[in-house]
N, C-alpha and C positions, 0 to 999 in steps of 0.2 A: 369562955366563947366569946369568938370576935365574928358578926354576924355582918356579911358585908357580901355587896351582889344581889339581881333582880333575886324577886320571886318566884319559885321552880315551880308553880303554879297557873299565876299570870301572864309571866317573863316578862312583864312591864313593870312596875311597880316596887323602893328599891324592897330589900329584906331586913326585918326589924326584929324579926322572933325564930326559931327552930322549932320545928314537933317531936317532944319529946317523945314520941314511938314511932317514926320511922328518919328523925334527923332531916327533913323538907325544911332548910331557909324556906319560908315563907312572908308574905306584907302581911298589914296588921287587917285587910281584910279576908285575907285567910287561914286565921288563927281565931283556935276558942281558946284563948283567955282562960277561960275559966278550966275548960278541962286537960289545958296546956297541946294541944295538938290539930294538925293541919285540917286544912279543908276537906282533902280528901280520906286522912285517917276518920276523922267526923264523922263524913258518911258514910263506912264500911261498921262507923261502930251501931248506929241503926238500926 
């Protein structure tokens, strides 16, 4: 899957991953590699 564009959470950094749960393109700061989800989805899992 191609991952290009801006992070959909901070809208500043380049997206380097996509969330397994919602599909959002996110930067490394807003991605939990262990769970494979973005910061927004991670907050919803708590």
